[in-house]
N, CA, C, O and the ligand as a Tripos MOL2 file, in Angstrom:
@<TRIPOS>MOLECULE
protein
  321   319    81     0     0
PROTEIN
NO_CHARGES

@<TRIPOS>ATOM
      1 N         103.7650   80.4590   81.7190 N.3       1 MET1
      2 CA        104.1420   81.8330   82.0410 C.3       1 MET1
      3 C         104.6020   82.5650   80.7790 C.2       1 MET1
      4 O         105.1150   81.9620   79.8360 O.2       1 MET1
      5 N         104.4040   83.8610   80.7950 N.am      2 ASN2
      6 CA        104.8210   84.7170   79.6820 C.3       2 ASN2
      7 C         105.9730   85.6040   80.1430 C.2       2 ASN2
      8 O         106.2130   85.7620   81.3400 O.2       2 ASN2
      9 N         106.6750   86.1760   79.1760 N.am      3 HIS3
     10 CA        107.7860   87.0580   79.5010 C.3       3 HIS3
     11 C         107.5020   88.4720   79.0460 C.2       3 HIS3
     12 O         106.9210   88.6870   77.9820 O.2       3 HIS3
     13 N         107.9150   89.4460   79.8590 N.am      4 LYS4
     14 CA        107.8220   90.8520   79.4740 C.3       4 LYS4
     15 C         109.0520   91.5500   80.0390 C.2       4 LYS4
     16 O         109.3480   91.4430   81.2290 O.2       4 LYS4
     17 N         109.7560   92.2550   79.1840 N.am      5 MET5
     18 CA        110.9540   92.9740   79.6250 C.3       5 MET5
     19 C         110.5620   94.2060   80.4270 C.2       5 MET5
     20 O         109.6050   94.8940   80.0710 O.2       5 MET5
     21 N         111.2770   94.4920   81.4940 N.am      6 VAL6
     22 CA        111.0660   95.7380   82.2240 C.3       6 VAL6
     23 C         112.3920   96.4880   82.2890 C.2       6 VAL6
     24 O         113.4570   95.8740   82.3560 O.2       6 VAL6
     25 N         112.3220   97.8090   82.2690 N.am      7 ASN7
     26 CA        113.5100   98.6470   82.3910 C.3       7 ASN7
     27 C         113.6080   99.1490   83.8190 C.2       7 ASN7
     28 O         112.6520   99.7120   84.3510 O.2       7 ASN7
     29 N         114.7500   98.9480   84.4350 N.am      8 LEU8
     30 CA        114.9520   99.3630   85.8150 C.3       8 LEU8
     31 C         116.0900  100.3780   85.8800 C.2       8 LEU8
     32 O         117.0720  100.2830   85.1440 O.2       8 LEU8
     33 N         115.9360  101.3440   86.7710 N.am      9 CYS9
     34 CA        117.0410  102.2700   87.0230 C.3       9 CYS9
     35 C         118.0220  101.5720   87.9740 C.2       9 CYS9
     36 O         117.7410  100.4690   88.4440 O.2       9 CYS9
     37 N         119.1440  102.1890   88.2570 N.am     10 ASP10
     38 CA        120.1490  101.5590   89.1140 C.3      10 ASP10
     39 C         119.5770  101.1980   90.4830 C.2      10 ASP10
     40 O         119.8320  100.1120   91.0030 O.2      10 ASP10
     41 N         118.8010  102.1210   91.0650 N.am     11 ASP11
     42 CA        118.2460  101.8890   92.4040 C.3      11 ASP11
     43 C         117.2310  100.7550   92.4040 C.2      11 ASP11
     44 O         117.2700   99.8790   93.2680 O.2      11 ASP11
     45 N         116.3180  100.7740   91.4250 N.am     12 SER12
     46 CA        115.2970   99.7150   91.4010 C.3      12 SER12
     47 C         115.9160   98.3670   91.0410 C.2      12 SER12
     48 O         115.4440   97.3290   91.5060 O.2      12 SER12
     49 N         116.9610   98.3690   90.2240 N.am     13 LEU13
     50 CA        117.6670   97.1170   89.9120 C.3      13 LEU13
     51 C         118.2940   96.5220   91.1680 C.2      13 LEU13
     52 O         118.2600   95.3090   91.3710 O.2      13 LEU13
     53 N         118.8620   97.3750   92.0030 N.am     14 LEU14
     54 CA        119.4780   96.9170   93.2570 C.3      14 LEU14
     55 C         118.4230   96.2670   94.1490 C.2      14 LEU14
     56 O         118.6490   95.1980   94.7160 O.2      14 LEU14
     57 N         117.2540   96.9320   94.2680 N.am     15 ILE15
     58 CA        116.1670   96.3860   95.0940 C.3      15 ILE15
     59 C         115.6980   95.0560   94.5160 C.2      15 ILE15
     60 O         115.5390   94.0780   95.2460 O.2      15 ILE15
     61 N         115.4730   95.0220   93.1860 N.am     16 ALA16
     62 CA        114.9700   93.8070   92.5420 C.3      16 ALA16
     63 C         115.9490   92.6470   92.7030 C.2      16 ALA16
     64 O         115.5410   91.5030   92.9000 O.2      16 ALA16
     65 N         117.2380   92.9500   92.6190 N.am     17 SER17
     66 CA        118.2410   91.8770   92.7030 C.3      17 SER17
     67 C         118.3080   91.2750   94.1020 C.2      17 SER17
     68 O         118.7680   90.1460   94.2720 O.2      17 SER17
     69 N         117.8540   92.0210   95.0970 N.am     18 LYS18
     70 CA        117.8610   91.4950   96.4700 C.3      18 LYS18
     71 C         116.5940   90.7260   96.8090 C.2      18 LYS18
     72 O         116.5260   90.0620   97.8430 O.2      18 LYS18
     73 N         115.5770   90.8140   95.9290 N.am     19 MET19
     74 CA        114.3240   90.1180   96.2020 C.3      19 MET19
     75 C         114.4620   88.6500   95.8340 C.2      19 MET19
     76 O         115.1000   88.2980   94.8420 O.2      19 MET19
     77 N         113.8480   87.7980   96.6560 N.am     20 LYS20
     78 CA        113.9500   86.3610   96.4400 C.3      20 LYS20
     79 C         113.2590   85.9660   95.1280 C.2      20 LYS20
     80 O         113.7920   85.1690   94.3550 O.2      20 LYS20
     81 N         112.0650   86.5330   94.8830 N.am     21 ASN21
     82 CA        111.3170   86.1800   93.6760 C.3      21 ASN21
     83 C         110.6810   87.4450   93.0880 C.2      21 ASN21
     84 O         109.5050   87.7320   93.3110 O.2      21 ASN21
     85 N         111.4910   88.1860   92.3360 N.am     22 PHE22
     86 CA        111.0430   89.4680   91.7640 C.3      22 PHE22
     87 C         109.8490   89.2760   90.8310 C.2      22 PHE22
     88 O         108.9230   90.0860   90.8450 O.2      22 PHE22
     89 N         109.8570   88.2260   90.0270 N.am     23 SER23
     90 CA        108.7570   87.9930   89.0800 C.3      23 SER23
     91 C         107.4380   87.7870   89.8160 C.2      23 SER23
     92 O         106.4050   88.3190   89.4090 O.2      23 SER23
     93 N         107.4730   87.0160   90.8970 N.am     24 LYS24
     94 CA        106.2560   86.7800   91.6680 C.3      24 LYS24
     95 C         105.7700   88.0900   92.2870 C.2      24 LYS24
     96 O         104.5700   88.3650   92.3030 O.2      24 LYS24
     97 N         106.7110   88.9010   92.7980 N.am     25 TRP25
     98 CA        106.3370   90.1780   93.3950 C.3      25 TRP25
     99 C         105.6570   91.0740   92.3520 C.2      25 TRP25
    100 O         104.6470   91.7130   92.6450 O.2      25 TRP25
    101 N         106.2090   91.1170   91.1450 N.am     26 VAL26
    102 CA        105.6080   91.9290   90.0760 C.3      26 VAL26
    103 C         104.1990   91.4050   89.7520 C.2      26 VAL26
    104 O         103.2550   92.1820   89.6130 O.2      26 VAL26
    105 N         104.0780   90.0800   89.6360 N.am     27 ARG27
    106 CA        102.7440   89.4970   89.3520 C.3      27 ARG27
    107 C         101.7460   89.8800   90.4380 C.2      27 ARG27
    108 O         100.6240   90.2920   90.1420 O.2      27 ARG27
    109 N         102.1610   89.7420   91.7050 N.am     28 ASP28
    110 CA        101.2550   90.0540   92.8210 C.3      28 ASP28
    111 C         100.8350   91.5210   92.7840 C.2      28 ASP28
    112 O          99.6650   91.8440   92.9910 O.2      28 ASP28
    113 N         101.8090   92.4180   92.5140 N.am     29 GLU29
    114 CA        101.4810   93.8560   92.4840 C.3      29 GLU29
    115 C         100.5170   94.1660   91.3380 C.2      29 GLU29
    116 O          99.6000   94.9700   91.5020 O.2      29 GLU29
    117 N         100.7180   93.5400   90.1900 N.am     30 LEU30
    118 CA         99.8260   93.7770   89.0460 C.3      30 LEU30
    119 C          98.4250   93.2450   89.3310 C.2      30 LEU30
    120 O          97.4330   93.8610   88.9420 O.2      30 LEU30
    121 N          98.3420   92.1060   90.0060 N.am     31 LEU31
    122 CA         97.0280   91.5460   90.3270 C.3      31 LEU31
    123 C          96.3070   92.3920   91.3680 C.2      31 LEU31
    124 O          95.0770   92.4280   91.3920 O.2      31 LEU31
    125 N          97.0710   93.0820   92.2400 N.am     32 LYS32
    126 CA         96.4440   94.0210   93.1770 C.3      32 LYS32
    127 C          95.7720   95.1510   92.4100 C.2      32 LYS32
    128 O          94.6680   95.5700   92.7570 O.2      32 LYS32
    129 N          96.4370   95.6450   91.3680 N.am     33 VAL33
    130 CA         95.8620   96.7130   90.5390 C.3      33 VAL33
    131 C          94.5470   96.2350   89.9250 C.2      33 VAL33
    132 O          93.5560   96.9660   89.9030 O.2      33 VAL33
    133 N          94.5530   95.0040   89.4310 N.am     34 LYS34
    134 CA         93.3360   94.4350   88.8370 C.3      34 LYS34
    135 C          92.2240   94.3560   89.8790 C.2      34 LYS34
    136 O          91.0770   94.6920   89.5850 O.2      34 LYS34
    137 N          92.5500   93.9170   91.0890 N.am     35 ALA35
    138 CA         91.5440   93.7950   92.1500 C.3      35 ALA35
    139 C          90.9670   95.1580   92.5100 C.2      35 ALA35
    140 O          89.7650   95.2860   92.7420 O.2      35 ALA35
    141 N          91.8280   96.1790   92.5560 N.am     36 ILE36
    142 CA         91.3660   97.5390   92.8720 C.3      36 ILE36
    143 C          90.4440   98.0350   91.7660 C.2      36 ILE36
    144 O          89.4030   98.6310   92.0430 O.2      36 ILE36
    145 N          90.8250   97.7910   90.5120 N.am     37 GLN37
    146 CA         89.9900   98.2250   89.3890 C.3      37 GLN37
    147 C          88.6230   97.5580   89.4460 C.2      37 GLN37
    148 O          87.6060   98.2000   89.1830 O.2      37 GLN37
    149 N          88.5940   96.2840   89.7860 N.am     38 GLU38
    150 CA         87.3150   95.5760   89.8630 C.3      38 GLU38
    151 C          86.4680   96.1100   91.0030 C.2      38 GLU38
    152 O          85.2500   96.2290   90.8730 O.2      38 GLU38
    153 N          87.1160   96.4370   92.1380 N.am     39 ALA39
    154 CA         86.3850   96.9890   93.2790 C.3      39 ALA39
    155 C          85.7990   98.3460   92.9280 C.2      39 ALA39
    156 O          84.6580   98.6410   93.2830 O.2      39 ALA39
    157 N          86.5720   99.1730   92.2310 N.am     40 VAL40
    158 CA         86.0920  100.5010   91.8330 C.3      40 VAL40
    159 C          84.9130  100.3540   90.8810 C.2      40 VAL40
    160 O          83.9290  101.0850   90.9950 O.2      40 VAL40
    161 N          85.0070   99.4130   89.9400 N.am     41 LEU41
    162 CA         83.9090   99.2050   88.9910 C.3      41 LEU41
    163 C          82.6320   98.7940   89.7040 C.2      41 LEU41
    164 O          81.5370   99.2070   89.3200 O.2      41 LEU41
    165 N          82.7740   97.9810   90.7420 N.am     42 GLN42
    166 CA         81.5830   97.5310   91.4630 C.3      42 GLN42
    167 C          80.9350   98.6700   92.2330 C.2      42 GLN42
    168 O          79.7180   98.6770   92.4190 O.2      42 GLN42
    169 N          81.7400   99.6430   92.6890 N.am     43 GLU43
    170 CA         81.1940  100.7470   93.4690 C.3      43 GLU43
    171 C          80.7070  101.8840   92.5980 C.2      43 GLU43
    172 O          79.9990  102.7730   93.0730 O.2      43 GLU43
    173 N          81.0740  101.8660   91.3400 N.am     44 THR44
    174 CA         80.6900  102.9520   90.4460 C.3      44 THR44
    175 C          79.6680  102.4390   89.4390 C.2      44 THR44
    176 O          79.9150  101.4590   88.7360 O.2      44 THR44
    177 N          78.5570  103.0880   89.3760 N.am     45 LEU45
    178 CA         77.5350  102.7120   88.4200 C.3      45 LEU45
    179 C          77.5610  103.7120   87.2760 C.2      45 LEU45
    180 O          77.5600  104.9250   87.4840 O.2      45 LEU45
    181 N          77.5840  103.1770   86.0700 N.am     46 TRP46
    182 CA         77.6810  104.0560   84.9090 C.3      46 TRP46
    183 C          76.3190  104.2200   84.2510 C.2      46 TRP46
    184 O          75.5810  103.2540   84.0550 O.2      46 TRP46
    185 N          76.0100  105.4460   83.9220 N.am     47 PHE47
    186 CA         74.7350  105.7740   83.3020 C.3      47 PHE47
    187 C          74.9730  106.7360   82.1490 C.2      47 PHE47
    188 O          76.1040  107.1350   81.8690 O.2      47 PHE47
    189 N          73.8910  107.0940   81.4980 N.am     48 ARG48
    190 CA         73.9160  108.1880   80.5290 C.3      48 ARG48
    191 C          73.4340  109.4370   81.2420 C.2      48 ARG48
    192 O          72.4350  109.4070   81.9600 O.2      48 ARG48
    193 N          74.1400  110.5240   81.0430 N.am     49 CYS49
    194 CA         73.7470  111.7970   81.6570 C.3      49 CYS49
    195 C          72.3680  112.2130   81.1280 C.2      49 CYS49
    196 O          72.1400  112.1670   79.9200 O.2      49 CYS49
    197 N          71.4490  112.6160   82.0070 N.am     50 PRO50
    198 CA         70.1330  113.0360   81.5430 C.3      50 PRO50
    199 C          70.1710  114.3570   80.7670 C.2      50 PRO50
    200 O          69.2230  114.6790   80.0510 O.2      50 PRO50
    201 N          71.2420  115.1090   80.9020 N.am     51 ALA51
    202 CA         71.3340  116.4000   80.2060 C.3      51 ALA51
    203 C          71.9780  116.2680   78.8240 C.2      51 ALA51
    204 O          71.4620  116.8110   77.8470 O.2      51 ALA51
    205 N          73.1030  115.5510   78.7370 N.am     52 CYS52
    206 CA         73.8350  115.4970   77.4620 C.3      52 CYS52
    207 C          73.9190  114.0780   76.8720 C.2      52 CYS52
    208 O          74.3920  113.9110   75.7480 O.2      52 CYS52
    209 N          73.4720  113.0670   77.6090 N.am     53 TRP53
    210 CA         73.4650  111.6680   77.1780 C.3      53 TRP53
    211 C          74.8550  111.0820   76.9600 C.2      53 TRP53
    212 O          74.9960  110.0880   76.2480 O.2      53 TRP53
    213 N          75.8860  111.6820   77.5600 N.am     54 LYS54
    214 CA         77.2100  111.0670   77.5030 C.3      54 LYS54
    215 C          77.4410  110.2670   78.7890 C.2      54 LYS54
    216 O          76.5870  110.2610   79.6760 O.2      54 LYS54
    217 N          78.5970  109.5900   78.8930 N.am     55 SER55
    218 CA         78.8750  108.7590   80.0640 C.3      55 SER55
    219 C          78.8490  109.5950   81.3310 C.2      55 SER55
    220 O          79.1750  110.7820   81.3290 O.2      55 SER55
    221 N          78.4620  108.9560   82.3810 N.am     56 PHE56
    222 CA         78.0540  109.6490   83.5800 C.3      56 PHE56
    223 C          78.1710  108.6400   84.7090 C.2      56 PHE56
    224 O          77.8430  107.4680   84.5200 O.2      56 PHE56
    225 N          78.6340  109.0700   85.8870 N.am     57 LYS57
    226 CA         78.7800  108.0830   86.9550 C.3      57 LYS57
    227 C          78.0260  108.4790   88.2130 C.2      57 LYS57
    228 O          77.7900  109.6530   88.4990 O.2      57 LYS57
    229 N          77.6660  107.4510   88.9360 N.am     58 GLU58
    230 CA         77.0010  107.6530   90.2140 C.3      58 GLU58
    231 C          77.8740  107.0160   91.2650 C.2      58 GLU58
    232 O          78.1450  105.8160   91.2130 O.2      58 GLU58
    233 N          78.3190  107.8150   92.2230 N.am     59 GLN59
    234 CA         79.2520  107.2960   93.2210 C.3      59 GLN59
    235 C          79.1410  108.1130   94.4940 C.2      59 GLN59
    236 O          79.0330  109.3380   94.4540 O.2      59 GLN59
    237 N          79.1680  107.4340   95.6030 N.am     60 ALA60
    238 CA         79.1890  108.0870   96.9140 C.3      60 ALA60
    239 C          78.0810  109.1240   97.0590 C.2      60 ALA60
    240 O          78.3140  110.2300   97.5460 O.2      60 ALA60
    241 N          76.8970  108.7650   96.6400 N.am     61 GLY61
    242 CA         75.7420  109.6110   96.9050 C.3      61 GLY61
    243 C          75.5710  110.7960   95.9830 C.2      61 GLY61
    244 O          74.7540  111.6750   96.2570 O.2      61 GLY61
    245 N          76.3320  110.8430   94.8800 N.am     62 SER62
    246 CA         76.1060  111.9460   93.9450 C.3      62 SER62
    247 C          76.2510  111.4530   92.5110 C.2      62 SER62
    248 O          76.9120  110.4510   92.2420 O.2      62 SER62
    249 N          75.6270  112.1710   91.6170 N.am     63 GLN63
    250 CA         75.7290  111.8660   90.1980 C.3      63 GLN63
    251 C          76.5450  112.9770   89.5570 C.2      63 GLN63
    252 O          76.2700  114.1580   89.7680 O.2      63 GLN63
    253 N          77.5420  112.6000   88.7800 N.am     64 VAL64
    254 CA         78.4270  113.5820   88.1700 C.3      64 VAL64
    255 C          78.6050  113.2520   86.6970 C.2      64 VAL64
    256 O          78.9630  112.1260   86.3530 O.2      64 VAL64
    257 N          78.3570  114.2300   85.8170 N.am     65 CYS65
    258 CA         78.5890  114.0400   84.3890 C.3      65 CYS65
    259 C          80.0750  114.1800   84.1030 C.2      65 CYS65
    260 O          80.7280  115.0950   84.6040 O.2      65 CYS65
    261 N          80.6160  113.2560   83.2820 N.am     66 LEU66
    262 CA         82.0450  113.2930   82.9650 C.3      66 LEU66
    263 C          82.3390  114.2290   81.7970 C.2      66 LEU66
    264 O          83.5010  114.4820   81.4790 O.2      66 LEU66
    265 N          81.3050  114.7360   81.1680 N.am     67 ASN67
    266 CA         81.4690  115.6820   80.0700 C.3      67 ASN67
    267 C          81.7020  117.0760   80.6640 C.2      67 ASN67
    268 O          80.7870  117.6750   81.2300 O.2      67 ASN67
    269 N          82.9220  117.5820   80.5320 N.am     68 GLY68
    270 CA         83.2720  118.8730   81.1350 C.3      68 GLY68
    271 C          82.4230  120.0270   80.6320 C.2      68 GLY68
    272 O          82.2090  120.9960   81.3610 O.2      68 GLY68
    273 N          81.9310  119.9430   79.3890 N.am     69 ASP69
    274 CA         81.1100  121.0180   78.8370 C.3      69 ASP69
    275 C          79.7070  121.0080   79.4300 C.2      69 ASP69
    276 O          79.0240  122.0320   79.4320 O.2      69 ASP69
    277 N          79.2780  119.8590   79.9320 N.am     70 CYS70
    278 CA         77.9190  119.7240   80.4590 C.3      70 CYS70
    279 C          77.8300  120.2380   81.8980 C.2      70 CYS70
    280 O          77.0440  121.1340   82.2050 O.2      70 CYS70
    281 N          78.6560  119.6490   82.7720 N.am     71 GLY71
    282 CA         78.6840  120.1090   84.1540 C.3      71 GLY71
    283 C          77.5210  119.6630   85.0090 C.2      71 GLY71
    284 O          77.3590  120.1550   86.1250 O.2      71 GLY71
    285 N          76.6980  118.7350   84.5130 N.am     72 TYR72
    286 CA         75.5610  118.2630   85.2990 C.3      72 TYR72
    287 C          76.0510  117.5150   86.5300 C.2      72 TYR72
    288 O          76.9270  116.6560   86.4250 O.2      72 TYR72
    289 N          75.5010  117.8270   87.6790 N.am     73 SER73
    290 CA         75.7570  117.0320   88.8790 C.3      73 SER73
    291 C          74.5620  117.1500   89.8030 C.2      73 SER73
    292 O          73.8340  118.1420   89.7900 O.2      73 SER73
    293 N          74.3830  116.1260   90.5930 N.am     74 LYS74
    294 CA         73.2250  116.0910   91.4650 C.3      74 LYS74
    295 C          73.5430  115.2700   92.7090 C.2      74 LYS74
    296 O          74.0440  114.1500   92.6060 O.2      74 LYS74
    297 N          73.2590  115.8170   93.8690 N.am     75 GLU75
    298 CA         73.3800  115.0440   95.0920 C.3      75 GLU75
    299 C          72.1600  114.1520   95.1990 C.2      75 GLU75
    300 O          71.0360  114.6110   94.9980 O.2      75 GLU75
    301 N          72.3700  112.8760   95.5140 N.am     76 LEU76
    302 CA         71.2320  111.9540   95.6350 C.3      76 LEU76
    303 C          70.6550  112.0180   97.0350 C.2      76 LEU76
    304 O          71.3810  112.1650   98.0180 O.2      76 LEU76
    305 N          69.3550  111.9060   97.1080 N.am     77 GLU77
    306 CA         68.6990  111.8790   98.4120 C.3      77 GLU77
    307 C          68.8700  110.4900   99.0030 C.2      77 GLU77
    308 O          68.6950  109.4810   98.3190 O.2      77 GLU77
    309 N          69.2080  110.4540  100.2630 N.am     78 LEU78
    310 CA         69.3480  109.1690  100.9380 C.3      78 LEU78
    311 C          67.9700  108.6620  101.3250 C.2      78 LEU78
    312 O          67.1590  109.3920  101.8950 O.2      78 LEU78
    313 N          67.7210  107.4080  101.0070 N.am     79 ILE79
    314 CA         66.4320  106.8040  101.3560 C.3      79 ILE79
    315 C          66.6430  105.9650  102.6140 C.2      79 ILE79
    316 O          67.4620  105.0460  102.6340 O.2      79 ILE79
    317 N          65.8990  106.2930  103.6460 N.am     80 GLU80
    318 CA         66.0640  105.5660  104.9220 C.3      80 GLU80
    319 C          64.9870  104.5150  105.0840 C.2      80 GLU80
    320 O          64.9620  103.8070  106.0900 O.2      80 GLU80
    321 ZN         76.1030  115.6690   80.9120 Zn       81 ZN81
@<TRIPOS>BOND
     1     1     2 1
     2     2     3 1
     3     3     4 2
     4     3     5 am
     5     5     6 1
     6     6     7 1
     7     7     8 2
     8     7     9 am
     9     9    10 1
    10    10    11 1
    11    11    12 2
    12    11    13 am
    13    13    14 1
    14    14    15 1
    15    15    16 2
    16    15    17 am
    17    17    18 1
    18    18    19 1
    19    19    20 2
    20    19    21 am
    21    21    22 1
    22    22    23 1
    23    23    24 2
    24    23    25 am
    25    25    26 1
    26    26    27 1
    27    27    28 2
    28    27    29 am
    29    29    30 1
    30    30    31 1
    31    31    32 2
    32    31    33 am
    33    33    34 1
    34    34    35 1
    35    35    36 2
    36    35    37 am
    37    37    38 1
    38    38    39 1
    39    39    40 2
    40    39    41 am
    41    41    42 1
    42    42    43 1
    43    43    44 2
    44    43    45 am
    45    45    46 1
    46    46    47 1
    47    47    48 2
    48    47    49 am
    49    49    50 1
    50    50    51 1
    51    51    52 2
    52    51    53 am
    53    53    54 1
    54    54    55 1
    55    55    56 2
    56    55    57 am
    57    57    58 1
    58    58    59 1
    59    59    60 2
    60    59    61 am
    61    61    62 1
    62    62    63 1
    63    63    64 2
    64    63    65 am
    65    65    66 1
    66    66    67 1
    67    67    68 2
    68    67    69 am
    69    69    70 1
    70    70    71 1
    71    71    72 2
    72    71    73 am
    73    73    74 1
    74    74    75 1
    75    75    76 2
    76    75    77 am
    77    77    78 1
    78    78    79 1
    79    79    80 2
    80    79    81 am
    81    81    82 1
    82    82    83 1
    83    83    84 2
    84    83    85 am
    85    85    86 1
    86    86    87 1
    87    87    88 2
    88    87    89 am
    89    89    90 1
    90    90    91 1
    91    91    92 2
    92    91    93 am
    93    93    94 1
    94    94    95 1
    95    95    96 2
    96    95    97 am
    97    97    98 1
    98    98    99 1
    99    99   100 2
   100    99   101 am
   101   101   102 1
   102   102   103 1
   103   103   104 2
   104   103   105 am
   105   105   106 1
   106   106   107 1
   107   107   108 2
   108   107   109 am
   109   109   110 1
   110   110   111 1
   111   111   112 2
   112   111   113 am
   113   113   114 1
   114   114   115 1
   115   115   116 2
   116   115   117 am
   117   117   118 1
   118   118   119 1
   119   119   120 2
   120   119   121 am
   121   121   122 1
   122   122   123 1
   123   123   124 2
   124   123   125 am
   125   125   126 1
   126   126   127 1
   127   127   128 2
   128   127   129 am
   129   129   130 1
   130   130   131 1
   131   131   132 2
   132   131   133 am
   133   133   134 1
   134   134   135 1
   135   135   136 2
   136   135   137 am
   137   137   138 1
   138   138   139 1
   139   139   140 2
   140   139   141 am
   141   141   142 1
   142   142   143 1
   143   143   144 2
   144   143   145 am
   145   145   146 1
   146   146   147 1
   147   147   148 2
   148   147   149 am
   149   149   150 1
   150   150   151 1
   151   151   152 2
   152   151   153 am
   153   153   154 1
   154   154   155 1
   155   155   156 2
   156   155   157 am
   157   157   158 1
   158   158   159 1
   159   159   160 2
   160   159   161 am
   161   161   162 1
   162   162   163 1
   163   163   164 2
   164   163   165 am
   165   165   166 1
   166   166   167 1
   167   167   168 2
   168   167   169 am
   169   169   170 1
   170   170   171 1
   171   171   172 2
   172   171   173 am
   173   173   174 1
   174   174   175 1
   175   175   176 2
   176   175   177 am
   177   177   178 1
   178   178   179 1
   179   179   180 2
   180   179   181 am
   181   181   182 1
   182   182   183 1
   183   183   184 2
   184   183   185 am
   185   185   186 1
   186   186   187 1
   187   187   188 2
   188   187   189 am
   189   189   190 1
   190   190   191 1
   191   191   192 2
   192   191   193 am
   193   193   194 1
   194   194   195 1
   195   195   196 2
   196   195   197 am
   197   197   198 1
   198   198   199 1
   199   199   200 2
   200   199   201 am
   201   201   202 1
   202   202   203 1
   203   203   204 2
   204   203   205 am
   205   205   206 1
   206   206   207 1
   207   207   208 2
   208   207   209 am
   209   209   210 1
   210   210   211 1
   211   211   212 2
   212   211   213 am
   213   213   214 1
   214   214   215 1
   215   215   216 2
   216   215   217 am
   217   217   218 1
   218   218   219 1
   219   219   220 2
   220   219   221 am
   221   221   222 1
   222   222   223 1
   223   223   224 2
   224   223   225 am
   225   225   226 1
   226   226   227 1
   227   227   228 2
   228   227   229 am
   229   229   230 1
   230   230   231 1
   231   231   232 2
   232   231   233 am
   233   233   234 1
   234   234   235 1
   235   235   236 2
   236   235   237 am
   237   237   238 1
   238   238   239 1
   239   239   240 2
   240   239   241 am
   241   241   242 1
   242   242   243 1
   243   243   244 2
   244   243   245 am
   245   245   246 1
   246   246   247 1
   247   247   248 2
   248   247   249 am
   249   249   250 1
   250   250   251 1
   251   251   252 2
   252   251   253 am
   253   253   254 1
   254   254   255 1
   255   255   256 2
   256   255   257 am
   257   257   258 1
   258   258   259 1
   259   259   260 2
   260   259   261 am
   261   261   262 1
   262   262   263 1
   263   263   264 2
   264   263   265 am
   265   265   266 1
   266   266   267 1
   267   267   268 2
   268   267   269 am
   269   269   270 1
   270   270   271 1
   271   271   272 2
   272   271   273 am
   273   273   274 1
   274   274   275 1
   275   275   276 2
   276   275   277 am
   277   277   278 1
   278   278   279 1
   279   279   280 2
   280   279   281 am
   281   281   282 1
   282   282   283 1
   283   283   284 2
   284   283   285 am
   285   285   286 1
   286   286   287 1
   287   287   288 2
   288   287   289 am
   289   289   290 1
   290   290   291 1
   291   291   292 2
   292   291   293 am
   293   293   294 1
   294   294   295 1
   295   295   296 2
   296   295   297 am
   297   297   298 1
   298   298   299 1
   299   299   300 2
   300   299   301 am
   301   301   302 1
   302   302   303 1
   303   303   304 2
   304   303   305 am
   305   305   306 1
   306   306   307 1
   307   307   308 2
   308   307   309 am
   309   309   310 1
   310   310   311 1
   311   311   312 2
   312   311   313 am
   313   313   314 1
   314   314   315 1
   315   315   316 2
   316   315   317 am
   317   317   318 1
   318   318   319 1
   319   319   320 2
@<TRIPOS>SUBSTRUCTURE
     1 MET1         2 RESIDUE 1 A MET
     2 ASN2         6 RESIDUE 1 A ASN
     3 HIS3        10 RESIDUE 1 A HIS
     4 LYS4        14 RESIDUE 1 A LYS
     5 MET5        18 RESIDUE 1 A MET
     6 VAL6        22 RESIDUE 1 A VAL
     7 ASN7        26 RESIDUE 1 A ASN
     8 LEU8        30 RESIDUE 1 A LEU
     9 CYS9        34 RESIDUE 1 A CYS
    10 ASP10       38 RESIDUE 1 A ASP
    11 ASP11       42 RESIDUE 1 A ASP
    12 SER12       46 RESIDUE 1 A SER
    13 LEU13       50 RESIDUE 1 A LEU
    14 LEU14       54 RESIDUE 1 A LEU
    15 ILE15       58 RESIDUE 1 A ILE
    16 ALA16       62 RESIDUE 1 A ALA
    17 SER17       66 RESIDUE 1 A SER
    18 LYS18       70 RESIDUE 1 A LYS
    19 MET19       74 RESIDUE 1 A MET
    20 LYS20       78 RESIDUE 1 A LYS
    21 ASN21       82 RESIDUE 1 A ASN
    22 PHE22       86 RESIDUE 1 A PHE
    23 SER23       90 RESIDUE 1 A SER
    24 LYS24       94 RESIDUE 1 A LYS
    25 TRP25       98 RESIDUE 1 A TRP
    26 VAL26      102 RESIDUE 1 A VAL
    27 ARG27      106 RESIDUE 1 A ARG
    28 ASP28      110 RESIDUE 1 A ASP
    29 GLU29      114 RESIDUE 1 A GLU
    30 LEU30      118 RESIDUE 1 A LEU
    31 LEU31      122 RESIDUE 1 A LEU
    32 LYS32      126 RESIDUE 1 A LYS
    33 VAL33      130 RESIDUE 1 A VAL
    34 LYS34      134 RESIDUE 1 A LYS
    35 ALA35      138 RESIDUE 1 A ALA
    36 ILE36      142 RESIDUE 1 A ILE
    37 GLN37      146 RESIDUE 1 A GLN
    38 GLU38      150 RESIDUE 1 A GLU
    39 ALA39      154 RESIDUE 1 A ALA
    40 VAL40      158 RESIDUE 1 A VAL
    41 LEU41      162 RESIDUE 1 A LEU
    42 GLN42      166 RESIDUE 1 A GLN
    43 GLU43      170 RESIDUE 1 A GLU
    44 THR44      174 RESIDUE 1 A THR
    45 LEU45      178 RESIDUE 1 A LEU
    46 TRP46      182 RESIDUE 1 A TRP
    47 PHE47      186 RESIDUE 1 A PHE
    48 ARG48      190 RESIDUE 1 A ARG
    49 CYS49      194 RESIDUE 1 A CYS
    50 PRO50      198 RESIDUE 1 A PRO
    51 ALA51      202 RESIDUE 1 A ALA
    52 CYS52      206 RESIDUE 1 A CYS
    53 TRP53      210 RESIDUE 1 A TRP
    54 LYS54      214 RESIDUE 1 A LYS
    55 SER55      218 RESIDUE 1 A SER
    56 PHE56      222 RESIDUE 1 A PHE
    57 LYS57      226 RESIDUE 1 A LYS
    58 GLU58      230 RESIDUE 1 A GLU
    59 GLN59      234 RESIDUE 1 A GLN
    60 ALA60      238 RESIDUE 1 A ALA
    61 GLY61      242 RESIDUE 1 A GLY
    62 SER62      246 RESIDUE 1 A SER
    63 GLN63      250 RESIDUE 1 A GLN
    64 VAL64      254 RESIDUE 1 A VAL
    65 CYS65      258 RESIDUE 1 A CYS
    66 LEU66      262 RESIDUE 1 A LEU
    67 ASN67      266 RESIDUE 1 A ASN
    68 GLY68      270 RESIDUE 1 A GLY
    69 ASP69      274 RESIDUE 1 A ASP
    70 CYS70      278 RESIDUE 1 A CYS
    71 GLY71      282 RESIDUE 1 A GLY
    72 TYR72      286 RESIDUE 1 A TYR
    73 SER73      290 RESIDUE 1 A SER
    74 LYS74      294 RESIDUE 1 A LYS
    75 GLU75      298 RESIDUE 1 A GLU
    76 LEU76      302 RESIDUE 1 A LEU
    77 GLU77      306 RESIDUE 1 A GLU
    78 LEU78      310 RESIDUE 1 A LEU
    79 ILE79      314 RESIDUE 1 A ILE
    80 GLU80      318 RESIDUE 1 A GLU
    81 ZN81       321 GROUP 0 **** ****
């Protein structure tokens, strides 16, 4: 195991001191963040924008350019 200092306010210190295993709770919460990030990555496909060739994502049936100056976006046709 590794150590990392955390700063707690009075209220969060009170909550942490009442927890049976604060370190385990912190580890579990951090691993949830990792799991969410991995799930998001799997649902998001990254491409190059056809208009400006910068990073670009395809998600939930639409393509959106992340370059604010470009503004390219396209709704994808659903294939049945
Ligand atoms: Zn673009």
